[in-house]
C-alpha positions as CSV (number, residue, x, y, z in Angstrom):
1,M,94.6,141.6,54.5
2,S,95.5,138.0,54.3
3,A,96.9,136.4,57.5
4,W,99.3,134.5,55.3
5,T,101.3,137.4,53.9
6,N,104.4,139.1,55.2
7,V,103.8,142.9,55.2
8,V,106.5,145.6,54.9
9,N,105.6,148.8,56.8
10,S,105.5,152.2,55.2
11,K,109.1,153.0,56.2
12,G,110.4,149.8,54.5
13,K,111.4,148.1,57.8
14,K,111.0,144.3,58.1
15,S,108.8,142.7,60.7
16,A,110.4,141.1,63.8
17,Q,109.9,137.6,62.2
18,Q,111.9,138.8,59.2
19,R,114.6,140.4,61.2
20,C,115.3,137.0,62.8
21,S,117.5,136.0,59.8
22,Q,118.8,132.8,58.5
23,S,122.1,133.7,60.1
24,A,120.5,133.6,63.5
25,L,118.7,130.4,62.6
26,L,122.0,128.7,61.6
27,S,123.7,129.9,64.8
28,K,126.3,127.1,64.6
29,S,129.3,127.9,62.3
30,G,129.8,126.3,58.9
31,N,128.4,122.9,58.0
32,D,127.5,122.0,61.6
33,G,124.8,124.7,61.7
34,V,123.2,123.4,58.4
35,R,123.3,119.8,59.7
36,S,121.8,120.7,63.0
37,F,118.9,122.6,61.3
38,L,118.2,119.9,58.6
39,S,118.3,117.1,61.2
40,T,115.2,118.5,63.0
41,F,113.3,120.9,60.7
42,K,109.8,119.5,60.0
43,T,110.7,116.0,61.2
44,S,108.1,116.2,64.1
45,P,104.4,116.8,63.9
46,C,103.0,120.3,64.7
47,T,101.0,120.5,68.0
48,N,99.7,124.0,67.4
49,F,96.1,123.5,66.4
50,E,95.4,127.2,65.9
51,R,95.5,128.9,62.5
52,H,99.1,129.7,61.6
53,D,101.5,129.9,58.7
54,Y,102.8,126.4,58.1
55,R,105.6,127.8,56.0
56,K,107.2,129.5,59.0
57,C,106.5,126.6,61.4
58,N,109.4,124.4,62.5
59,Y,107.1,121.3,62.5
60,Y,105.5,119.4,59.7
61,H,101.9,119.5,58.6
62,D,99.9,117.5,56.0
63,N,102.0,118.4,52.9
64,D,105.6,119.2,54.2
65,I,106.7,116.2,56.2
66,R,110.4,115.4,56.2
67,R,112.8,112.7,57.5
68,N,116.2,113.3,59.0
69,P,118.6,112.8,56.1
70,Y,121.5,112.2,58.5
71,S,119.7,109.4,60.4
72,Y,121.6,106.1,60.5
73,S,118.5,104.1,59.5
74,I,117.1,106.6,56.9
75,M,119.4,107.7,54.1
76,Y,117.9,109.2,50.9
77,L,118.8,111.4,48.0
78,P,116.7,114.5,46.8
79,D,115.8,112.8,43.5
80,D,114.6,109.5,44.9
81,E,111.2,108.3,43.8
82,D,110.0,107.6,47.3
83,I,110.6,111.0,48.9
84,L,107.6,112.0,51.1
85,S,107.2,115.6,50.0
86,T,108.7,118.5,48.1
87,A,110.2,119.7,51.4
88,E,112.4,116.6,51.4
89,N,113.9,117.7,48.1
90,V,114.5,121.4,48.7
91,Y,115.6,120.9,52.3
92,H,118.0,118.1,51.5
93,P,121.7,118.7,52.4
94,M,122.6,118.5,48.7
95,N,120.2,121.4,47.8
96,Y,119.7,123.5,50.9
97,L,121.1,127.1,50.5
98,T,122.8,126.3,47.2
99,R,120.9,129.0,45.4
100,I,120.0,132.7,46.2
101,C,116.4,133.7,46.9
102,E,115.2,136.2,44.3
103,D,112.8,138.0,46.7
104,S,114.5,137.8,50.1
105,S,112.9,141.1,51.4
106,N,109.4,139.8,51.0
107,C,109.9,136.0,51.0
108,P,106.9,134.2,52.4
109,Y,109.1,131.6,54.0
110,G,111.2,134.1,55.9
111,R,114.2,132.6,57.7
112,Y,113.0,129.1,56.9
113,C,113.5,129.6,53.2
114,A,115.4,126.8,51.5
115,K,117.3,129.4,49.4
116,A,119.9,131.8,50.8
117,H,118.8,135.3,51.7
118,Q,122.5,136.5,51.8
119,K,125.3,135.8,49.4
120,S,127.5,134.9,52.4
121,L,125.2,132.0,53.2
122,V,125.2,130.4,49.7
123,R,126.7,126.9,49.8
124,N,128.7,125.4,46.9
125,A,126.5,122.8,45.3
126,A,129.4,120.5,44.4
127,V,130.8,120.7,47.9
128,A,127.4,120.0,49.4
129,R,126.9,116.9,47.2
130,Q,130.5,115.7,48.0
131,E,129.9,116.1,51.8
132,Y,126.7,114.2,51.8
133,N,128.1,111.4,49.6
134,E,130.9,111.1,52.1
135,H,128.4,110.9,54.9
136,L,126.6,108.0,53.1
137,S,130.0,106.3,52.7
138,N,130.8,106.6,56.4
139,M,127.4,105.3,57.4
140,T,127.7,102.3,55.1
141,L,131.2,101.6,56.5
142,E,129.9,101.7,60.1
143,R,127.1,99.4,59.3
144,K,129.5,96.8,58.0
145,M,131.7,97.0,61.0
146,H,128.9,96.7,63.5
147,S,127.5,93.8,61.5
148,K,130.8,92.0,61.8
149,L,131.2,92.7,65.5
150,S,127.5,91.9,66.2
151,L,127.0,95.0,68.3
152,G,123.4,95.5,67.4
153,T,121.8,99.0,67.1
154,Y,123.7,102.1,68.1
155,T,123.9,105.8,67.6
156,P,127.0,106.8,65.5
157,T,128.7,110.2,65.9
158,L,130.2,111.7,62.7
159,Q,132.9,114.3,62.8
160,K,134.5,115.7,59.7
161,G,137.6,117.9,59.5
162,L,141.3,118.0,58.7
163,A,143.8,115.6,60.2
164,T,145.9,118.3,61.7
165,T,146.1,119.4,65.4
166,S,147.3,122.6,67.0
167,S,148.1,120.9,70.3
168,P,149.0,117.3,71.2
169,T,146.1,115.2,72.7
170,Q,146.8,112.2,74.9
171,C,144.5,109.2,74.5
172,S,144.0,106.4,77.0
173,T,146.6,104.1,75.4
174,G,149.4,106.6,75.6
175,W,149.4,107.4,71.9
176,N,150.1,111.0,71.2
177,V,148.3,112.7,68.3
178,A,151.3,114.9,67.8
179,D,153.3,111.9,66.7
180,Q,151.2,111.3,63.6
181,D,152.5,111.7,60.1
182,H,151.5,115.2,59.0
183,N,152.4,114.3,55.4
184,L,149.1,112.4,55.1
185,P,146.6,113.8,52.6
186,K,143.6,115.7,53.9
187,C,141.1,113.2,55.2
188,S,138.0,112.7,57.3
189,E,137.5,111.4,60.8
190,Y,134.5,109.7,62.2
191,L,133.9,108.2,65.6
192,F,132.9,104.5,65.7
193,E,131.0,104.3,69.0
194,L,131.3,101.1,71.1
195,P,129.0,100.2,74.0
196,L,130.9,100.4,77.3
197,D,129.8,96.9,78.3
198,S,130.8,95.3,74.9
199,K,133.7,92.9,74.3
200,P,135.5,95.2,71.7
201,W,135.5,98.0,74.3
202,F,137.1,95.7,76.9
203,L,139.7,94.5,74.3
204,I,141.0,97.9,73.3
205,N,141.1,99.2,76.9
206,S,142.6,96.2,78.8
207,S,145.8,95.8,76.8
208,N,148.0,98.7,75.6
209,K,150.0,96.2,73.6
210,F,146.9,95.0,71.7
211,F,145.9,98.6,70.8
212,S,149.4,99.3,69.7
213,F,149.2,96.3,67.4
214,L,145.9,97.6,66.0
215,R,147.5,101.1,65.3
216,E,150.4,99.5,63.5
217,M,148.0,97.3,61.5
218,A,145.9,100.3,60.5
219,M,149.0,102.2,59.3
220,K,150.3,99.3,57.3
221,E,147.0,98.4,55.7
222,G,146.0,101.8,54.5
223,L,147.9,104.7,56.2
224,A,144.9,105.2,58.6
225,Q,145.2,106.4,62.1
226,I,143.0,105.2,65.0
227,E,142.5,106.6,68.5
228,I,140.5,105.6,71.6
229,R,137.9,108.1,72.5
230,N,137.0,107.8,76.2
231,N,134.6,110.7,76.9
232,H,136.8,112.9,74.7
233,W,136.6,116.5,76.0
234,G,133.6,115.6,78.1
235,K,131.4,115.0,75.0
236,G,130.3,111.5,76.1
237,E,132.0,109.9,73.2
238,Y,133.3,106.3,73.6
239,G,134.8,104.3,70.8
240,I,137.5,104.2,68.1
241,A,138.2,107.3,66.1
242,V,139.4,106.4,62.6
243,R,141.1,109.0,60.5
244,G,142.2,108.7,56.9
245,S,141.0,108.7,53.3
246,K,138.0,106.6,52.2
247,D,140.1,103.7,51.0
248,A,142.4,103.9,54.0
249,R,139.4,103.7,56.4
250,E,137.8,100.8,54.6
251,R,141.0,98.7,54.8
252,A,141.6,99.7,58.5
253,V,138.0,98.9,59.4
254,G,138.3,95.5,57.8
255,G,141.3,94.7,60.0
256,L,139.7,96.2,63.1
257,A,136.6,94.0,62.7
258,T,138.8,90.9,62.2
259,Y,140.9,91.4,65.3
260,L,138.1,92.7,67.6
261,F,135.9,89.7,66.7
262,D,138.7,87.2,67.1
263,P,141.6,88.7,69.1
264,P,145.1,87.1,68.7
265,S,146.2,84.6,71.3
266,D,149.4,86.7,71.9
267,F,147.2,89.3,73.7
268,F,144.2,87.4,75.0
269,V,143.1,83.9,76.1
270,Q,139.6,82.7,75.8
271,Q,137.9,79.6,77.3
272,S,134.3,78.4,77.5
273,K,132.4,76.2,80.0
274,S,129.0,74.5,79.7
275,L,126.4,75.3,82.3
276,S,122.8,74.5,82.7
277,S,120.4,76.7,80.8
278,R,118.9,77.8,84.0
279,V,122.2,79.1,85.5
280,V,123.0,80.9,82.2
281,K,119.6,82.6,82.1
282,K,120.1,83.9,85.7
283,L,123.6,85.2,84.8
284,I,122.3,86.9,81.6
285,K,119.9,88.9,83.7
286,K,122.8,90.4,85.7
287,T,124.3,93.7,84.7
288,Q,128.0,94.0,83.8
289,S,128.7,95.6,87.2
290,E,126.9,92.8,89.0
291,I,129.0,90.3,87.1
292,N,132.1,92.1,88.1
293,D,131.2,92.2,91.8
294,M,129.9,88.6,91.9
295,I,132.4,86.7,89.8
296,L,135.3,88.8,88.4
297,E,136.0,90.9,91.4
298,R,139.7,92.1,91.2
299,F,140.0,90.5,87.7
300,A,137.4,92.8,86.2
301,P,139.9,95.1,84.4
302,H,141.6,92.0,82.9
303,A,138.7,89.6,82.0
304,F,135.4,89.8,80.2
305,V,132.4,87.5,80.5
306,E,129.9,86.7,77.7
307,F,127.3,84.0,77.1
308,S,126.4,81.8,74.1
309,N,123.6,79.2,74.3
310,N,124.4,77.2,77.4
311,E,128.0,78.3,77.7
312,I,129.8,81.0,79.6
313,I,132.8,82.4,77.7
314,I,135.6,84.2,79.5
315,C,138.2,86.3,77.7
316,A,141.3,87.3,79.7
317,S,144.2,89.6,78.9
318,N,147.8,88.3,78.9
319,Q,149.2,91.7,79.7
320,S,149.9,91.8,83.4
321,R,149.6,88.1,84.3
322,S,148.8,84.7,82.6
323,G,145.4,84.8,81.1
324,D,145.0,81.1,81.8
325,Q,145.5,81.7,85.5
326,I,142.9,84.5,85.5
327,I,140.3,82.3,83.8
328,Y,141.0,79.4,86.2
329,Q,140.3,81.6,89.2
330,V,137.2,83.2,87.6
331,F,135.8,79.7,87.0
332,E,136.5,78.8,90.6
333,K,134.6,81.9,91.8
334,L,131.7,81.0,89.4
335,S,131.5,77.5,90.9
336,F,131.5,78.9,94.4
337,W,128.6,81.3,93.5
338,I,126.6,78.5,91.9
339,K,127.0,76.4,95.1
340,Q,126.3,79.3,97.4
341,E,123.0,80.2,95.5
342,G,121.9,76.5,95.6
343,H,122.0,76.1,91.8
344,D,123.7,72.7,91.9
345,K,121.1,70.6,93.8
346,F,119.6,68.7,90.9
347,V,116.9,66.1,91.1
348,D,114.7,64.1,88.6
349,C,111.1,65.0,88.1
350,D,108.9,62.0,89.1
351,C,106.5,62.9,86.2
352,C,108.6,63.7,83.1
353,F,111.9,62.3,84.5
354,D,114.0,65.3,83.4
355,S,116.7,66.8,85.6
356,F,115.9,70.1,87.5
357,N,117.4,72.1,90.3
358,L,115.5,71.6,93.6
359,D,114.1,75.1,93.7
360,E,112.7,74.7,90.1
361,G,109.9,72.6,91.4
362,L,108.1,71.2,94.4
363,A,108.3,68.0,96.4
364,C,105.5,66.5,98.5
365,R,106.0,65.4,102.1
366,K,107.1,61.9,100.9
367,G,109.7,63.4,98.5
368,H,108.0,63.0,95.2
369,F,109.3,65.9,93.0
370,Y,107.4,67.8,90.3
371,C,109.0,70.4,88.0
372,G,107.5,73.8,87.9
373,G,107.4,76.6,85.3
374,K,105.0,77.6,82.6
375,E,104.8,74.2,81.0
376,G,105.9,72.2,84.1
377,C,104.4,69.1,85.6
378,I,103.0,70.9,88.6
379,G,100.7,72.9,86.4
380,A,99.6,69.7,84.5
381,M,98.9,68.0,87.8
382,V,96.8,70.9,89.1
383,K,94.8,71.1,85.9
384,E,94.1,67.4,86.0
385,Q,92.6,67.7,89.6
386,L,90.6,70.9,89.1
387,E,87.3,69.1,88.2
388,R,87.7,66.6,91.1
389,M,88.2,69.5,93.5
390,Q,84.9,71.0,92.7
391,H,83.0,67.9,93.7
392,Q,85.2,66.3,96.5
393,D,87.5,68.6,98.4
394,N,89.5,71.8,97.9
395,A,93.0,70.4,98.1
396,I,95.6,69.3,95.6
397,S,97.3,66.0,96.3
398,C,100.4,64.2,95.0
399,S,99.5,62.1,92.0
400,I,101.7,59.3,93.3
401,C,101.1,59.0,97.0
402,Q,97.9,61.1,97.4
403,E,99.6,63.3,100.1
404,T,98.0,66.7,100.4
405,I,100.1,69.6,99.0
406,D,99.9,73.0,100.7
407,T,98.2,75.3,98.2
408,R,100.4,78.3,99.1
409,S,103.5,76.3,98.1
410,L,102.1,75.9,94.6
411,A,101.8,79.6,93.8
412,P,105.4,80.3,92.7
413,H,105.3,77.4,90.2
414,L,102.0,78.0,88.5
415,S,101.2,80.4,85.6
416,N,98.7,83.2,86.4
417,E,96.0,81.5,84.4
418,T,96.4,78.1,86.2
419,W,96.5,79.8,89.6
420,L,93.3,81.7,88.9
421,A,91.6,78.5,87.8
422,L,92.8,76.8,91.0
423,E,91.4,79.6,93.2
424,K,88.0,79.4,91.4
425,A,87.9,75.6,91.9
426,R,88.7,76.0,95.6
427,I,85.9,78.5,96.1
428,D,83.4,76.3,94.1
429,S,84.5,73.3,96.2
430,K,83.7,75.2,99.4
431,V,80.3,76.3,98.1
432,N,79.4,72.8,96.9
433,L,80.4,71.3,100.3
434,R,78.2,73.9,102.1
435,V,75.3,73.2,99.8
436,E,75.6,69.4,100.3
437,K,75.7,69.9,104.1
438,L,72.6,72.1,104.1
439,S,70.8,69.7,101.7
440,H,71.6,66.8,104.0
441,E,70.3,68.6,107.0
442,F,67.2,69.6,105.1
443,D,66.5,66.1,104.0
444,K,66.8,64.8,107.6
445,R,64.3,67.4,108.8
446,L,62.0,66.7,105.9
447,D,61.9,63.0,106.6
448,A,61.2,63.7,110.3
449,K,58.3,66.0,109.4
450,I,56.8,63.5,107.0
451,Q,56.9,60.8,109.7
452,E,55.3,63.2,112.0
453,F,52.5,63.8,109.5
454,M,52.0,60.1,109.1
455,K,51.6,59.6,112.8
456,E,49.2,62.6,113.1
457,Y,47.1,61.3,110.2
458,G,46.0,58.3,112.3
459,S,44.8,60.5,115.1
460,L,42.9,63.0,112.9
461,S,39.1,63.3,113.4
462,G,36.8,61.4,111.1
463,M,35.5,64.6,109.6
464,V,39.0,65.7,108.4
465,K,39.7,62.3,106.9
466,V,36.3,62.3,105.0
467,Q,37.1,65.8,103.7
468,A,40.6,64.7,102.6
469,K,39.2,61.8,100.7
470,Q,36.7,64.1,98.9
471,L,39.4,66.6,98.1
472,A,41.7,63.8,96.8
473,K,38.9,62.5,94.5
474,Q,38.3,66.0,93.2
475,A,42.1,66.5,92.5
476,Q,42.2,63.1,90.7
477,D,39.3,64.1,88.4
478,D,40.3,67.8,87.7
479,I,44.1,67.7,87.9
480,M,45.6,64.3,87.7
481,N,43.4,63.7,84.6
482,L,44.5,66.3,82.1
483,K,41.6,68.2,80.5
484,C,40.9,70.8,77.9
485,P,41.2,74.2,79.6
486,H,38.2,75.7,77.8
487,P,35.4,76.0,80.5
488,H,32.5,74.9,78.3
489,C,34.4,71.7,77.3
490,R,36.7,70.3,80.0
491,A,37.1,67.0,78.0
492,P,39.9,64.8,79.3
493,Y,42.8,64.0,77.0
494,A,45.8,61.6,77.2
495,E,47.7,61.0,74.0
496,F,48.8,63.5,71.4
497,D,51.7,63.9,69.0
498,G,54.8,65.9,69.7
499,C,53.4,69.3,68.7
500,M,52.5,71.2,71.9
501,A,49.9,73.4,70.1
502,I,47.0,71.0,70.9
503,Q,43.6,71.0,69.3
504,C,40.8,69.5,71.5
505,G,39.1,66.6,69.9
506,S,35.7,67.6,71.4
507,C,35.4,71.3,71.1
508,K,38.0,71.8,68.3
509,N,39.6,74.7,70.2
510,Y,43.3,75.1,70.7
511,F,45.5,75.4,73.8
512,C,49.2,75.2,74.9
513,G,50.3,71.7,76.0
514,Y,52.8,73.3,78.5
515,C,50.7,75.7,80.5
516,H,47.2,74.8,79.2
517,Q,46.5,78.4,78.2
518,G,43.5,78.4,75.7
519,T,43.7,80.3,72.4
520,A,41.1,81.2,69.8
521,T,43.0,80.0,66.8
522,G,45.6,77.4,65.8
523,S,48.1,80.1,64.8
524,G,47.6,81.7,68.2
525,A,48.3,78.4,69.9
526,H,51.5,77.9,67.9
527,D,52.7,81.5,68.6
528,H,52.0,81.0,72.4
529,V,54.0,77.7,72.5
530,R,57.0,79.4,70.9
531,H,57.1,82.1,73.7
532,C,55.6,80.1,76.6
533,L,57.7,80.3,79.8
534,A,57.1,76.6,80.5
535,N,58.5,75.6,77.1
536,E,61.0,72.8,77.8
537,T,63.0,73.0,74.5
538,N,66.1,75.1,74.1
539,N,65.0,76.9,70.9
540,G,61.3,77.5,71.6
541,S,60.2,74.7,69.2
542,Y,56.6,73.6,68.7
543,Y,57.7,70.0,69.1
544,A,58.8,68.2,72.3
545,T,60.3,64.8,72.9
546,P,58.3,62.2,74.9
547,E,60.6,63.0,77.9
548,Q,60.0,66.7,77.6
549,V,56.2,66.1,77.4
550,K,56.4,64.0,80.6
551,V,58.4,66.7,82.4
552,A,56.0,69.4,81.2
553,Q,52.9,67.5,82.4
554,R,54.5,66.7,85.8
555,K,55.3,70.4,86.3
556,H,51.8,71.4,85.2
557,R,50.1,68.9,87.6
558,T,52.4,70.1,90.5
559,R,51.5,73.8,89.9
560,E,47.8,73.0,89.7
561,L,47.9,70.8,92.9
562,K,49.6,73.7,94.8
563,K,46.9,76.1,93.7
564,F,44.2,73.5,94.7
565,L,45.7,72.9,98.2
566,Q,46.7,76.5,99.1
567,P,43.3,77.6,100.5
568,L,43.0,74.5,102.8
569,K,44.0,74.4,106.4
570,K,47.3,72.7,107.3
571,D,45.7,69.4,108.5
572,A,43.3,69.1,105.6
573,Q,46.1,70.0,103.1
574,N,48.6,67.4,104.4
575,A,45.8,64.7,104.8
576,T,44.8,65.3,101.1
577,V,48.4,64.8,100.0
578,L,48.6,61.5,101.9
579,E,45.4,60.4,100.2
580,L,47.0,61.2,96.8
581,E,50.2,59.3,97.6
582,E,49.7,56.6,95.0
583,D,48.7,59.0,92.2
584,L,51.7,61.3,93.0
585,K,54.1,58.3,92.9
586,F,52.6,57.2,89.5
587,H,53.1,60.7,87.9
588,G,56.6,61.2,89.5
589,I,55.5,64.1,91.8
590,E,57.3,64.4,95.1
591,K,54.8,64.6,97.9
592,A,57.3,66.7,100.0
593,A,56.7,69.5,97.4
594,L,53.0,69.7,98.5
595,F,53.2,69.4,102.3
596,E,52.7,72.4,104.4
597,F,55.9,72.5,106.6
598,G,55.4,75.7,108.4
599,N,58.8,77.2,109.5
600,L,60.9,74.2,108.3
601,Q,62.7,76.2,105.6
602,R,63.4,79.1,107.9
603,E,64.9,76.8,110.5
604,I,67.2,75.2,107.9
605,E,68.4,78.6,106.7
606,I,69.2,79.7,110.3
């Protein structure tokens, strides 16, 4: 038995899934139930990863994805070329439940079938198409109105029905629905939502005279009726309900958009004032309630504040008192707030010469001011001094008077990247200063030790001096004079070309010019040079410059001298180094690298 087939039992009774009928699925009455179902059915991905029947799943799979046909941003018809699946066609509001299912008792789709399983659920196809076309018309109209009012994105709420009421309903303006003209033709109503902190919402709620003017305009323009919805029946609906035929609504909406965007001076007064961009940015970050408490105070029900570029615009109602007087007092309160917050202490930057508020930058102890911010002069000054800090000190100084600036006061005016670079430079500076101090101490002790050796050399026994001369002679012959490393040859060499794979002129054998490791063949010598740890080139080349050859030979002689001197006693070792002083100087070898200093290094580290 397939797991994908609905089975009727021997007594002809339906399964529990089948008994949950389409009527139960469309629990809401009439068209609202259809809309509620089609707005969510197969519009979200299925999260059930077990094997199940996708036809009876409320979520989409690979081949039955749908979009919400009632969405404000997505509107499509069942015959469009760009529909995503067959499900978008059969479950479209124009097609859903417009035909009867021929096998409702054994339908594999069950209650989710796009065709009606009961005659009472069959929808009239013409009515279904008319309703969805009206929905498209309403959405297009709302888009135009929001575009004119510049309200941005929003979530519209659509309500369809007859323009008759069984009981009067009082709106916030005092308009009674019972007073409407019941001779109007049957029409549709939709709610045009307005954000509570928007200027249009303020206009329609702050002046009853203005809203009465809008009502009269709507009736004259196209026999349309408008009503304020302020959380109507607790549904959370805020905006203007427009009721009338399609043509009436279009004419009414055109007039509403015009007067809500530019209200008549009979009802409202509007003035603007230029402010610094910095003050405007701070005010924009405030919420409407913060603006009311900070600037508008008791004028909040009668005035509205908005911003444009570097201007503040105040719109005030003329209903209860003069709008000009309200705006004057609001600007007075705004000036007081700017002064109280310290936003009016402007100074010129001593670097770029632009004007800034005092707390937008930093001044040194002598009063030289630098502007801050991401691209400010403080950051540029710090970046300029980072390299110097690593080698001299760990402080930033004023570029004009060289006064030291406290590092902690720089933090609020620097970008995160510049601050991290400054911290790294300060640490490097401290490390370099410590290393220089230790190196200086070491050099002092080293010089003292060398002078001590020089004095001791004069008092050494004649035998030690004779031994030192013999050892120095041996080192000159075997080490200072470079020789072929092959034991049966040991022929000295001096000049060769830049290739460090050297062939001895006497024995014709090959060896490495860096470490003097002998090889049996020329290819072996070249391969050794490429991988030699003493290779001075950056890319392991066979060839070296004259300077690189000189450095390599000095290092080789130093390594060989250390090996030669290591078995000797301290007095003999140091005496031999003093005997080789002229040779060491000629070849650029520091004699301090060859002395036996005992615990000198350990004393320095302590």
